[in-house]
The first five atom37 places (N, CA, C, CB, O) and aatype in JSON, in Angstrom:
{
  "aatype": [20, 20, 20, 20, 20, 20, 20, 20, 20, 20, 20, 20, 20, 20, 20, 20, 20, 20, 20, 20, 20, 20, 20, 20, 20, 20, 20, 20, 20, 20, 20, 20, 20, 20, 20, 20, 20, 20, 20, 20, 20, 20, 20, 20, 20, 20, 20, 20, 20, 20, 20, 20, 20, 20, 20, 20, 20, 20, 20, 20, 20, 20, 20, 20, 20, 20, 20, 20, 20, 20, 20, 20, 20, 20, 20, 20, 20, 20, 20, 20, 20, 20, 20, 20, 20, 20, 20, 20, 20, 20, 20, 20, 20, 20, 20, 20, 20, 20, 20, 20, 20, 20, 20, 20, 20, 20, 20, 20, 20, 20, 20, 20, 20, 20, 20, 20, 20, 20, 20, 20, 20, 20, 20, 20, 20, 20, 20, 20, 20, 20, 20, 20, 20, 20, 20, 20, 20, 20, 20],
  "atom_mask": [
    [1, 1, 1, 1, 1],
    [1, 1, 1, 1, 1],
    [1, 1, 1, 1, 1],
    [1, 1, 1, 1, 1],
    [1, 1, 1, 1, 1],
    [1, 1, 1, 1, 1],
    [1, 1, 1, 1, 1],
    [1, 1, 1, 1, 1],
    [1, 1, 1, 1, 1],
    [1, 1, 1, 1, 1],
    [1, 1, 1, 1, 1],
    [1, 1, 1, 1, 1],
    [1, 1, 1, 1, 1],
    [1, 1, 1, 1, 1],
    [1, 1, 1, 1, 1],
    [1, 1, 1, 1, 1],
    [1, 1, 1, 1, 1],
    [1, 1, 1, 1, 1],
    [1, 1, 1, 1, 1],
    [1, 1, 1, 1, 1],
    [1, 1, 1, 1, 1],
    [1, 1, 1, 1, 1],
    [1, 1, 1, 1, 1],
    [1, 1, 1, 1, 1],
    [1, 1, 1, 1, 1],
    [1, 1, 1, 1, 1],
    [1, 1, 1, 1, 1],
    [1, 1, 1, 1, 1],
    [1, 1, 1, 1, 1],
    [1, 1, 1, 1, 1],
    [1, 1, 1, 1, 1],
    [1, 1, 1, 1, 1],
    [1, 1, 1, 1, 1],
    [1, 1, 1, 1, 1],
    [1, 1, 1, 1, 1],
    [1, 1, 1, 1, 1],
    [1, 1, 1, 1, 1],
    [1, 1, 1, 1, 1],
    [1, 1, 1, 1, 1],
    [1, 1, 1, 1, 1],
    [1, 1, 1, 1, 1],
    [1, 1, 1, 1, 1],
    [1, 1, 1, 1, 1],
    [1, 1, 1, 1, 1],
    [1, 1, 1, 1, 1],
    [1, 1, 1, 1, 1],
    [1, 1, 1, 1, 1],
    [1, 1, 1, 1, 1],
    [1, 1, 1, 1, 1],
    [1, 1, 1, 1, 1],
    [1, 1, 1, 1, 1],
    [1, 1, 1, 1, 1],
    [1, 1, 1, 1, 1],
    [1, 1, 1, 1, 1],
    [1, 1, 1, 1, 1],
    [1, 1, 1, 1, 1],
    [1, 1, 1, 1, 1],
    [1, 1, 1, 1, 1],
    [1, 1, 1, 1, 1],
    [1, 1, 1, 1, 1],
    [1, 1, 1, 1, 1],
    [1, 1, 1, 1, 1],
    [1, 1, 1, 1, 1],
    [1, 1, 1, 1, 1],
    [1, 1, 1, 1, 1],
    [1, 1, 1, 1, 1],
    [1, 1, 1, 1, 1],
    [1, 1, 1, 1, 1],
    [1, 1, 1, 1, 1],
    [1, 1, 1, 1, 1],
    [1, 1, 1, 1, 1],
    [1, 1, 1, 1, 1],
    [1, 1, 1, 1, 1],
    [1, 1, 1, 1, 1],
    [1, 1, 1, 1, 1],
    [1, 1, 1, 1, 1],
    [1, 1, 1, 1, 1],
    [1, 1, 1, 1, 1],
    [1, 1, 1, 1, 1],
    [1, 1, 1, 1, 1],
    [1, 1, 1, 1, 1],
    [1, 1, 1, 1, 1],
    [1, 1, 1, 1, 1],
    [1, 1, 1, 1, 1],
    [1, 1, 1, 1, 1],
    [1, 1, 1, 1, 1],
    [1, 1, 1, 1, 1],
    [1, 1, 1, 1, 1],
    [1, 1, 1, 1, 1],
    [1, 1, 1, 1, 1],
    [1, 1, 1, 1, 1],
    [1, 1, 1, 1, 1],
    [1, 1, 1, 1, 1],
    [1, 1, 1, 1, 1],
    [1, 1, 1, 1, 1],
    [1, 1, 1, 1, 1],
    [1, 1, 1, 1, 1],
    [1, 1, 1, 1, 1],
    [1, 1, 1, 1, 1],
    [1, 1, 1, 1, 1],
    [1, 1, 1, 1, 1],
    [1, 1, 1, 1, 1],
    [1, 1, 1, 1, 1],
    [1, 1, 1, 1, 1],
    [1, 1, 1, 1, 1],
    [1, 1, 1, 1, 1],
    [1, 1, 1, 1, 1],
    [1, 1, 1, 1, 1],
    [1, 1, 1, 1, 1],
    [1, 1, 1, 1, 1],
    [1, 1, 1, 1, 1],
    [1, 1, 1, 1, 1],
    [1, 1, 1, 1, 1],
    [1, 1, 1, 1, 1],
    [1, 1, 1, 1, 1],
    [1, 1, 1, 1, 1],
    [1, 1, 1, 1, 1],
    [1, 1, 1, 1, 1],
    [1, 1, 1, 1, 1],
    [1, 1, 1, 1, 1],
    [1, 1, 1, 1, 1],
    [1, 1, 1, 1, 1],
    [1, 1, 1, 1, 1],
    [1, 1, 1, 1, 1],
    [1, 1, 1, 1, 1],
    [1, 1, 1, 1, 1],
    [1, 1, 1, 1, 1],
    [1, 1, 1, 1, 1],
    [1, 1, 1, 1, 1],
    [1, 1, 1, 1, 1],
    [1, 1, 1, 1, 1],
    [1, 1, 1, 1, 1],
    [1, 1, 1, 1, 1],
    [1, 1, 1, 1, 1],
    [1, 1, 1, 1, 1],
    [1, 1, 1, 1, 1],
    [1, 1, 1, 1, 1],
    [1, 1, 1, 1, 1],
    [1, 1, 1, 1, 1]
  ],
  "atom_positions": [
    [[17.07, -69.28, 4.94], [16.26, -68.39, 4.12], [16.41, -66.94, 4.59], [14.8, -68.82, 4.16], [16.43, -66.02, 3.77]],
    [[16.52, -66.72, 5.9], [16.71, -65.38, 6.42], [18.02, -64.79, 5.9], [16.71, -65.39, 7.96], [18.09, -63.62, 5.53]],
    [[19.06, -65.63, 5.87], [20.36, -65.16, 5.38], [20.26, -64.71, 3.93], [21.42, -66.28, 5.52], [20.85, -63.69, 3.56]],
    [[19.53, -65.44, 3.11], [19.37, -65.05, 1.71], [18.66, -63.71, 1.58], [18.58, -66.13, 0.95], [19.03, -62.88, 0.75]],
    [[17.66, -63.51, 2.42], [16.93, -62.22, 2.38], [17.84, -61.08, 2.82], [15.68, -62.28, 3.28], [17.81, -60.0, 2.23]],
    [[18.64, -61.31, 3.85], [19.56, -60.27, 4.33], [20.57, -59.93, 3.24], [20.29, -60.73, 5.62], [20.86, -58.76, 2.99]],
    [[21.11, -60.96, 2.6], [22.07, -60.74, 1.51], [21.41, -59.97, 0.37], [22.64, -62.08, 0.99], [22.0, -59.05, -0.18]],
    [[20.18, -60.35, 0.01], [19.47, -59.66, -1.06], [19.21, -58.19, -0.7], [18.15, -60.37, -1.37], [19.35, -57.32, -1.56]],
    [[18.83, -57.93, 0.53], [18.6, -56.54, 0.97], [19.89, -55.74, 0.98], [17.96, -56.52, 2.38], [19.91, -54.57, 0.6]],
    [[20.97, -56.36, 1.4], [22.27, -55.68, 1.37], [22.67, -55.38, -0.07], [23.37, -56.55, 2.05], [23.18, -54.29, -0.37]],
    [[22.43, -56.32, -0.96], [22.75, -56.09, -2.38], [21.88, -54.97, -2.95], [22.54, -57.39, -3.19], [22.35, -54.18, -3.77]],
    [[20.64, -54.89, -2.52], [19.76, -53.8, -2.96], [20.31, -52.45, -2.5], [18.33, -54.01, -2.43], [20.33, -51.49, -3.27]],
    [[20.75, -52.39, -1.26], [21.3, -51.13, -0.73], [22.56, -50.73, -1.5], [21.61, -51.27, 0.77], [22.74, -49.55, -1.83]],
    [[23.42, -51.69, -1.77], [24.64, -51.41, -2.53], [24.28, -50.94, -3.94], [25.56, -52.66, -2.59], [24.93, -50.05, -4.49]],
    [[23.27, -51.54, -4.53], [22.84, -51.17, -5.87], [22.31, -49.74, -5.91], [21.77, -52.13, -6.37], [22.63, -48.99, -6.83]],
    [[21.52, -49.36, -4.92], [21.01, -47.98, -4.85], [22.19, -47.01, -4.71], [20.02, -47.81, -3.66], [22.23, -45.99, -5.4]],
    [[23.13, -47.32, -3.84], [24.3, -46.46, -3.66], [25.09, -46.35, -4.97], [25.2, -47.0, -2.54], [25.54, -45.26, -5.33]],
    [[25.26, -47.47, -5.66], [25.99, -47.45, -6.93], [25.25, -46.61, -7.97], [26.19, -48.88, -7.46], [25.87, -45.84, -8.71]],
    [[23.94, -46.75, -8.01], [23.15, -45.96, -8.95], [23.26, -44.47, -8.7], [21.7, -46.38, -8.9], [23.42, -43.69, -9.63]],
    [[23.17, -44.08, -7.44], [23.3, -42.66, -7.1], [24.71, -42.15, -7.39], [22.95, -42.42, -5.63], [24.89, -41.03, -7.85]],
    [[25.7, -42.99, -7.12], [27.09, -42.61, -7.39], [27.33, -42.44, -8.88], [28.06, -43.65, -6.81], [27.98, -41.48, -9.3]],
    [[26.82, -43.36, -9.66], [27.02, -43.28, -11.12], [26.41, -41.99, -11.66], [26.38, -44.51, -11.83], [27.03, -41.29, -12.46]],
    [[25.2, -41.68, -11.22], [24.53, -40.47, -11.71], [25.19, -39.2, -11.16], [23.05, -40.49, -11.32], [25.16, -38.15, -11.81]],
    [[25.79, -39.29, -9.97], [26.43, -38.12, -9.39], [27.83, -37.85, -9.9], [26.47, -38.26, -7.92], [28.27, -36.7, -9.92]],
    [[28.53, -38.9, -10.3], [29.93, -38.76, -10.7], [30.1, -38.66, -12.22], [30.74, -39.93, -10.17], [30.92, -37.89, -12.71]],
    [[29.32, -39.45, -12.94], [29.48, -39.5, -14.4], [28.33, -38.76, -15.08], [29.55, -40.96, -14.89], [27.31, -38.47, -14.46]],
    [[28.52, -38.48, -16.36], [27.49, -37.79, -17.13], [27.34, -38.48, -18.48], [27.84, -36.29, -17.31], [28.15, -39.33, -18.85]],
    [[26.33, -38.11, -19.19], [26.14, -38.6, -20.55], [25.49, -39.97, -20.62], [27.45, -38.64, -21.24], [24.92, -40.47, -19.65]],
    [[25.6, -40.55, -21.8], [24.94, -41.82, -22.07], [25.46, -42.96, -21.2], [25.1, -42.19, -23.51], [24.69, -43.82, -20.77]],
    [[26.76, -42.97, -20.93], [27.32, -44.05, -20.11], [26.66, -44.07, -18.74], [28.84, -43.89, -19.97], [26.29, -45.14, -18.25]],
    [[26.5, -42.92, -18.12], [25.86, -42.84, -16.8], [24.39, -43.21, -16.9], [26.01, -41.43, -16.2], [23.86, -43.92, -16.04]],
    [[23.73, -42.74, -17.95], [22.31, -43.02, -18.1], [22.06, -44.51, -18.25], [21.75, -42.27, -19.3], [21.19, -45.07, -17.59]],
    [[22.82, -45.17, -19.12], [22.58, -46.59, -19.36], [23.07, -47.45, -18.21], [23.25, -47.02, -20.66], [22.51, -48.51, -17.94]],
    [[24.12, -47.02, -17.52], [24.53, -47.73, -16.3], [23.42, -47.63, -15.27], [25.86, -47.14, -15.73], [23.12, -48.61, -14.57]],
    [[22.81, -46.46, -15.16], [21.67, -46.29, -14.25], [20.5, -47.18, -14.63], [21.22, -44.84, -14.23], [19.84, -47.75, -13.77]],
    [[20.24, -47.3, -15.93], [19.17, -48.19, -16.39], [19.45, -49.63, -15.98], [19.02, -48.11, -17.93], [18.56, -50.33, -15.48]],
    [[20.69, -50.06, -16.18], [21.03, -51.44, -15.81], [20.91, -51.64, -14.3], [22.46, -51.77, -16.28], [20.41, -52.67, -13.85]],
    [[21.37, -50.67, -13.53], [21.29, -50.8, -12.07], [19.85, -50.8, -11.59], [22.06, -49.68, -11.4], [19.55, -51.37, -10.54]],
    [[18.95, -50.15, -12.33], [17.53, -50.18, -12.0], [17.02, -51.63, -12.04], [16.71, -49.29, -12.98], [16.33, -52.08, -11.13]],
    [[17.38, -52.35, -13.09], [16.96, -53.74, -13.21], [17.67, -54.62, -12.19], [17.24, -54.26, -14.63], [17.07, -55.55, -11.66]],
    [[18.94, -54.33, -11.9], [19.65, -55.07, -10.85], [18.94, -54.88, -9.52], [21.14, -54.6, -10.75], [18.77, -55.84, -8.76]],
    [[18.51, -53.66, -9.23], [17.79, -53.39, -7.98], [16.5, -54.2, -7.93], [17.47, -51.89, -7.84], [16.19, -54.82, -6.91]],
    [[15.76, -54.21, -9.02], [14.53, -55.01, -9.04], [14.84, -56.49, -8.83], [13.79, -54.81, -10.38], [14.1, -57.18, -8.13]],
    [[15.91, -56.97, -9.42], [16.31, -58.37, -9.25], [16.56, -58.67, -7.77], [17.59, -58.68, -10.08], [16.08, -59.68, -7.25]],
    [[17.3, -57.78, -7.09], [17.6, -58.01, -5.67], [16.34, -57.93, -4.82], [18.63, -57.0, -5.17], [16.2, -58.67, -3.85]],
    [[15.42, -57.05, -5.18], [14.17, -56.92, -4.42], [13.29, -58.15, -4.59], [13.4, -55.66, -4.85], [12.64, -58.59, -3.64]],
    [[13.27, -58.71, -5.79], [12.52, -59.96, -6.01], [13.13, -61.07, -5.16], [12.51, -60.36, -7.52], [12.4, -61.85, -4.55]],
    [[14.45, -61.15, -5.12], [15.11, -62.16, -4.29], [14.82, -61.96, -2.8], [16.62, -62.13, -4.52], [14.67, -62.93, -2.06]],
    [[14.74, -60.72, -2.38], [14.43, -60.45, -0.97], [13.01, -60.89, -0.63], [14.61, -58.94, -0.65], [12.75, -61.38, 0.46]],
    [[12.1, -60.72, -1.57], [10.7, -61.08, -1.34], [10.48, -62.59, -1.44], [9.81, -60.36, -2.33], [9.69, -63.16, -0.69]],
    [[11.18, -63.23, -2.35], [11.0, -64.66, -2.59], [12.37, -65.27, -2.89], [10.0, -64.93, -3.77], [12.74, -65.39, -4.05]],
    [[13.12, -65.64, -1.85], [14.52, -66.01, -2.06], [14.78, -67.37, -2.71], [15.2, -65.99, -0.77], [15.95, -67.7, -2.94]],
    [[13.79, -68.14, -3.01], [14.05, -69.46, -3.58], [13.73, -69.63, -5.07], [13.28, -70.46, -2.83], [13.91, -70.73, -5.59]],
    [[13.26, -68.62, -5.78], [12.95, -68.84, -7.19], [14.21, -69.05, -8.02], [12.15, -67.67, -7.75], [15.31, -68.7, -7.6]],
    [[14.03, -69.61, -9.17], [15.15, -69.85, -10.08], [15.62, -68.53, -10.69], [14.76, -70.85, -11.2], [14.83, -67.6, -10.84]],
    [[16.89, -68.45, -11.02], [17.42, -67.2, -11.6], [16.65, -66.71, -12.82], [18.87, -67.4, -11.97], [16.44, -65.51, -12.97]],
    [[16.24, -67.62, -13.69], [15.51, -67.2, -14.88], [14.16, -66.57, -14.52], [15.29, -68.4, -15.82], [13.73, -65.62, -15.17]],
    [[13.52, -67.09, -13.49], [12.25, -66.52, -13.04], [12.46, -65.12, -12.47], [11.59, -67.43, -11.98], [11.7, -64.2, -12.78]],
    [[13.48, -64.96, -11.66], [13.77, -63.65, -11.07], [14.12, -62.66, -12.17], [14.93, -63.74, -10.04], [13.66, -61.51, -12.15]],
    [[14.92, -63.08, -13.12], [15.32, -62.21, -14.24], [14.09, -61.79, -15.04], [16.34, -62.92, -15.15], [13.97, -60.63, -15.44]],
    [[13.19, -62.73, -15.29], [11.98, -62.42, -16.07], [11.11, -61.4, -15.34], [11.18, -63.7, -16.34], [10.58, -60.48, -15.97]],
    [[10.96, -61.54, -14.04], [10.15, -60.6, -13.26], [10.82, -59.22, -13.27], [9.96, -61.1, -11.81], [10.15, -58.21, -13.52]],
    [[12.12, -59.17, -12.99], [12.83, -57.88, -12.96], [12.77, -57.19, -14.32], [14.3, -58.09, -12.54], [12.54, -55.99, -14.4]],
    [[12.96, -57.96, -15.38], [12.9, -57.39, -16.73], [11.48, -56.93, -17.05], [13.37, -58.42, -17.77], [11.3, -55.85, -17.62]],
    [[10.5, -57.73, -16.7], [9.11, -57.36, -16.96], [8.71, -56.07, -16.27], [8.18, -58.46, -16.53], [8.05, -55.22, -16.87]],
    [[9.1, -55.91, -15.02], [8.78, -54.68, -14.29], [9.53, -53.5, -14.89], [9.13, -54.84, -12.78], [8.96, -52.41, -15.02]],
    [[10.78, -53.7, -15.25], [11.56, -52.62, -15.88], [10.88, -52.16, -17.16], [13.0, -53.09, -16.18], [10.72, -50.96, -17.38]],
    [[10.49, -53.11, -17.99], [9.82, -52.76, -19.25], [8.47, -52.11, -18.99], [9.65, -54.0, -20.12], [8.09, -51.17, -19.69]],
    [[7.74, -52.6, -18.01], [6.44, -52.02, -17.68], [6.59, -50.55, -17.29], [5.77, -52.8, -16.53], [5.82, -49.7, -17.76]],
    [[7.56, -50.25, -16.46], [7.78, -48.86, -16.05], [8.19, -48.02, -17.26], [8.87, -48.78, -14.94], [7.73, -46.89, -17.42]],
    [[9.05, -48.56, -18.11], [9.49, -47.81, -19.29], [8.32, -47.52, -20.23], [10.58, -48.59, -20.05], [8.17, -46.4, -20.71]],
    [[7.48, -48.52, -20.49], [6.34, -48.31, -21.37], [5.3, -47.39, -20.72], [5.7, -49.66, -21.74], [4.57, -46.69, -21.42]],
    [[5.22, -47.39, -19.4], [4.3, -46.47, -18.71], [4.68, -45.03, -18.98], [4.3, -46.75, -17.2], [3.83, -44.14, -18.93]],
    [[5.94, -44.78, -19.28], [6.39, -43.41, -19.56], [5.73, -42.86, -20.83], [7.91, -43.37, -19.71], [5.69, -41.64, -21.02]],
    [[5.24, -43.73, -21.68], [4.52, -43.28, -22.88], [3.19, -42.62, -22.53], [4.28, -44.46, -23.82], [2.64, -41.86, -23.33]],
    [[2.67, -42.91, -21.34], [1.37, -42.36, -20.94], [1.46, -40.95, -20.38], [0.73, -43.26, -19.92], [0.46, -40.23, -20.36]],
    [[2.63, -40.54, -19.93], [2.78, -39.23, -19.32], [2.52, -39.22, -17.82], [1.85, -38.27, -19.98], [2.82, -38.24, -17.15]],
    [[1.97, -40.3, -17.29], [1.68, -40.37, -15.86], [2.97, -40.29, -15.03], [0.93, -41.66, -15.53], [3.02, -39.51, -14.08]],
    [[4.01, -41.07, -15.36], [5.25, -40.93, -14.59], [5.82, -39.51, -14.62], [6.28, -41.9, -15.11], [6.33, -39.03, -13.6]],
    [[5.75, -38.85, -15.76], [6.26, -37.48, -15.85], [5.48, -36.54, -14.95], [6.21, -36.97, -17.3], [6.06, -35.67, -14.29]],
    [[4.17, -36.72, -14.9], [3.33, -35.9, -14.03], [3.67, -36.14, -12.56], [1.84, -36.19, -14.28], [3.78, -35.2, -11.78]],
    [[3.84, -37.41, -12.18], [4.21, -37.74, -10.81], [5.6, -37.21, -10.48], [4.16, -39.26, -10.58], [5.84, -36.7, -9.38]],
    [[6.51, -37.32, -11.43], [7.89, -36.86, -11.23], [7.96, -35.34, -11.04], [8.77, -37.28, -12.4], [8.88, -34.84, -10.39]],
    [[7.0, -34.62, -11.61], [6.99, -33.17, -11.45], [6.72, -32.77, -10.01], [5.93, -32.56, -12.37], [7.04, -31.65, -9.6]],
    [[6.14, -33.68, -9.24], [5.78, -33.38, -7.85], [6.64, -34.14, -6.84], [4.33, -33.7, -7.62], [6.53, -33.89, -5.64]],
    [[7.48, -35.07, -7.31], [8.22, -35.91, -6.36], [9.55, -36.35, -6.96], [7.38, -37.13, -5.96], [9.6, -36.93, -8.05]],
    [[10.62, -36.07, -6.23], [11.94, -36.53, -6.66], [12.03, -38.04, -6.62], [13.05, -35.91, -5.79], [12.7, -38.65, -7.46]],
    [[11.37, -38.67, -5.65], [11.38, -40.13, -5.55], [10.69, -40.73, -6.77], [10.69, -40.6, -4.24], [11.18, -41.7, -7.34]],
    [[9.55, -40.17, -7.16], [8.84, -40.66, -8.35], [9.71, -40.52, -9.58], [7.51, -39.91, -8.55], [9.72, -41.39, -10.45]],
    [[10.45, -39.41, -9.66], [11.33, -39.21, -10.82], [12.41, -40.28, -10.87], [11.97, -37.81, -10.77], [12.73, -40.79, -11.94]],
    [[12.98, -40.63, -9.69], [14.01, -41.67, -9.65], [13.45, -43.05, -9.94], [14.69, -41.66, -8.29], [14.08, -43.85, -10.64]],
    [[12.27, -43.34, -9.42], [11.7, -44.68, -9.54], [11.03, -44.9, -10.9], [10.69, -44.93, -8.43], [11.16, -45.97, -11.48]],
    [[10.32, -43.89, -11.39], [9.5, -44.07, -12.6], [10.1, -43.44, -13.85], [8.15, -43.5, -12.37], [9.69, -43.78, -14.96]],
    [[11.04, -42.53, -13.69], [11.56, -41.85, -14.86], [10.53, -40.9, -15.43], [12.0, -42.85, -15.92], [9.46, -40.7, -14.84]],
    [[10.84, -40.31, -16.58], [9.9, -39.35, -17.17], [9.68, -39.55, -18.66], [10.38, -37.96, -16.92], [8.6, -39.25, -19.17]],
    [[10.7, -40.04, -19.37], [10.64, -40.05, -20.83], [10.96, -41.44, -21.36], [11.61, -39.03, -21.42], [11.96, -42.04, -20.98]],
    [[10.12, -41.94, -22.24], [10.35, -43.24, -22.89], [11.59, -43.14, -23.78], [9.11, -43.69, -23.71], [11.74, -42.18, -24.54]],
    [[12.46, -44.14, -23.68], [13.68, -44.18, -24.49], [13.89, -45.63, -24.93], [14.93, -43.62, -23.7], [14.28, -46.46, -24.1]],
    [[13.64, -45.97, -26.2], [13.72, -47.37, -26.64], [15.02, -48.1, -26.28], [13.55, -47.41, -28.11], [14.95, -49.28, -25.93]],
    [[16.21, -47.47, -26.36], [17.42, -48.22, -25.98], [17.42, -48.7, -24.53], [18.63, -47.36, -26.21], [18.09, -49.68, -24.21]],
    [[16.67, -48.03, -23.66], [16.58, -48.48, -22.27], [16.12, -49.93, -22.19], [15.64, -47.58, -21.47], [16.58, -50.69, -21.34]],
    [[15.21, -50.31, -23.07], [14.66, -51.67, -23.05], [15.77, -52.7, -23.21], [13.61, -51.85, -24.16], [15.77, -53.74, -22.55]],
    [[16.71, -52.42, -24.1], [17.82, -53.36, -24.34], [18.75, -53.41, -23.12], [18.61, -52.95, -25.6], [19.22, -54.48, -22.75]],
    [[19.03, -52.25, -22.51], [19.92, -52.23, -21.35], [19.29, -52.95, -20.16], [20.25, -50.78, -20.96], [20.0, -53.59, -19.38]],
    [[17.98, -52.86, -20.01], [17.31, -53.63, -18.96], [17.51, -55.13, -19.2], [15.79, -53.28, -18.91], [17.76, -55.89, -18.27]],
    [[17.4, -55.54, -20.47], [17.56, -56.96, -20.8], [18.99, -57.43, -20.53], [17.2, -57.21, -22.27], [19.2, -58.54, -20.04]],
    [[19.96, -56.6, -20.85], [21.36, -56.95, -20.57], [21.57, -57.15, -19.07], [22.32, -55.85, -21.11], [22.2, -58.13, -18.65]],
    [[21.04, -56.24, -18.28], [21.19, -56.34, -16.82], [20.51, -57.6, -16.29], [20.62, -55.1, -16.13], [21.07, -58.29, -15.44]],
    [[19.31, -57.89, -16.77], [18.59, -59.09, -16.31], [19.38, -60.35, -16.66], [17.17, -59.15, -16.93], [19.47, -61.27, -15.85]],
    [[19.95, -60.39, -17.86], [20.75, -61.54, -18.27], [21.99, -61.69, -17.39], [21.16, -61.4, -19.75], [22.3, -62.8, -16.95]],
    [[22.69, -60.6, -17.13], [23.89, -60.66, -16.3], [23.55, -61.1, -14.87], [24.6, -59.3, -16.28], [24.29, -61.89, -14.28]],
    [[22.45, -60.59, -14.33], [22.03, -61.01, -12.98], [21.7, -62.5, -12.96], [20.8, -60.19, -12.52], [22.08, -63.21, -12.04]],
    [[20.99, -62.96, -13.98], [20.61, -64.36, -14.08], [21.85, -65.25, -14.13], [19.73, -64.6, -15.33], [21.92, -66.27, -13.44]],
    [[22.83, -64.86, -14.93], [24.06, -65.65, -15.05], [24.85, -65.66, -13.74], [24.94, -65.1, -16.18], [25.34, -66.7, -13.31]],
    [[24.97, -64.49, -13.09], [25.7, -64.41, -11.82], [24.99, -65.2, -10.73], [25.87, -62.95, -11.39], [25.64, -65.91, -9.96]],
    [[23.69, -65.09, -10.66], [22.91, -65.83, -9.66], [23.03, -67.33, -9.9], [21.43, -65.39, -9.69], [23.21, -68.1, -8.95]],
    [[22.91, -67.75, -11.14], [23.06, -69.17, -11.47], [24.44, -69.7, -11.11], [22.79, -69.4, -12.94], [24.57, -70.81, -10.6]],
    [[25.46, -68.9, -11.39], [26.82, -69.32, -11.04], [26.99, -69.43, -9.53], [27.86, -68.33, -11.62], [27.63, -70.36, -9.04]],
    [[26.42, -68.48, -8.79], [26.52, -68.53, -7.32], [25.79, -69.76, -6.77], [25.94, -67.25, -6.7], [26.27, -70.4, -5.84]],
    [[24.63, -70.07, -7.33], [23.89, -71.27, -6.89], [24.68, -72.54, -7.19], [22.51, -71.33, -7.56], [24.72, -73.45, -6.37]],
    [[25.31, -72.6, -8.37], [26.11, -73.76, -8.73], [27.31, -73.93, -7.81], [26.57, -73.65, -10.17], [27.64, -75.04, -7.41]],
    [[27.96, -72.82, -7.48], [29.11, -72.88, -6.58], [28.68, -73.36, -5.19], [29.79, -71.48, -6.48], [29.39, -74.14, -4.56]],
    [[27.53, -72.89, -4.73], [27.04, -73.32, -3.41], [26.72, -74.82, -3.42], [25.79, -72.5, -3.0], [27.02, -75.52, -2.46]],
    [[26.11, -75.29, -4.5], [25.82, -76.73, -4.6], [27.09, -77.55, -4.6], [25.01, -77.02, -5.87], [27.15, -78.6, -3.96]],
    [[28.12, -77.09, -5.31], [29.39, -77.81, -5.35], [30.05, -77.84, -3.98], [30.33, -77.18, -6.38], [30.6, -78.87, -3.59]],
    [[30.01, -76.72, -3.24], [30.57, -76.69, -1.88], [29.84, -77.66, -0.97], [30.5, -75.27, -1.3], [30.47, -78.37, -0.2]],
    [[28.54, -77.69, -1.06], [27.76, -78.61, -0.22], [28.05, -80.06, -0.58], [26.27, -78.33, -0.37], [28.13, -80.91, 0.31]],
    [[28.21, -80.35, -1.85], [28.51, -81.72, -2.27], [29.89, -82.14, -1.76], [28.45, -81.84, -3.8], [30.05, -83.26, -1.28]],
    [[30.87, -81.24, -1.85], [32.2, -81.55, -1.34], [32.17, -81.75, 0.17], [33.19, -80.44, -1.71], [32.82, -82.65, 0.69]],
    [[31.42, -80.92, 0.87], [31.33, -81.03, 2.33], [30.68, -82.35, 2.73], [30.53, -79.85, 2.92], [31.05, -82.96, 3.73]],
    [[29.71, -82.79, 1.95], [29.04, -84.06, 2.26], [29.98, -85.24, 2.05], [27.78, -84.23, 1.39], [29.89, -86.24, 2.77]],
    [[30.87, -85.15, 1.09], [31.82, -86.22, 0.81], [32.9, -86.28, 1.9], [32.47, -86.03, -0.57], [33.33, -87.36, 2.29]],
    [[33.33, -85.12, 2.38], [34.42, -85.04, 3.35], [33.98, -85.49, 4.74], [34.97, -83.61, 3.41], [34.78, -86.05, 5.49]],
    [[32.73, -85.26, 5.09], [32.26, -85.63, 6.43], [32.3, -87.14, 6.64], [30.83, -85.12, 6.65], [31.91, -87.92, 5.77]],
    [[32.78, -87.56, 7.82], [32.76, -89.0, 8.09], [31.33, -89.46, 8.32], [33.64, -89.34, 9.33], [30.48, -88.71, 8.79]],
    [[31.1, -90.68, 7.98], [29.77, -91.26, 8.14], [29.47, -91.41, 9.62], [29.65, -92.63, 7.42], [30.37, -91.73, 10.41]],
    [[28.23, -91.19, 10.0], [27.81, -91.4, 11.4], [27.76, -92.9, 11.69], [26.42, -90.74, 11.67], [27.19, -93.67, 10.92]],
    [[28.35, -93.31, 12.8], [28.25, -94.73, 13.14], [26.81, -95.05, 13.55], [29.25, -95.1, 14.3], [26.21, -94.36, 14.37]],
    [[26.3, -96.07, 12.97], [24.9, -96.42, 13.25], [24.77, -97.6, 14.15], [24.16, -96.7, 11.98], [23.66, -98.02, 14.47]]
  ]
}
C-alpha cells in the first residue's frame, strides 16, 4: 500500500510539472484545455494517494466531481476574489466559469479510469502467471 501511495504522489508531481509546462510553453485553447484535463488528472492521483485501494470508477467519479464543483464555484465570484490575492488560489480555483471545461474534465476522468483499470488488470494477470509458475510447496 505504501508503494501505491508513493507512485500516486510521484504521478501527482509529474502532473503538476506537466501542467505548468503546458501553460508555459503553449498558448491558446489547446493549452487551456490540456491544463483543464491535467487538473482532473492531478485530482485523480491525489485521491489515489489518499485512498489507494478504491476502484477506478470511484476515483474517477470523485476527481470529476471535485473538478466540476470548483468550476461551478467560479459562478459565485469567490474564486476570482481569492485569485486576486493569491497566485496559488488562481492556479487551484481558477477565476472564470467556462462550460467546455466541464467536458474536458470528464474526458480526463474517463482516460484516467481506463488507464488505471488497464494497469490493475495487467497487475492481476502478472500475479496469476507468477502463481502458476511457482512450484508447489512440499507439504
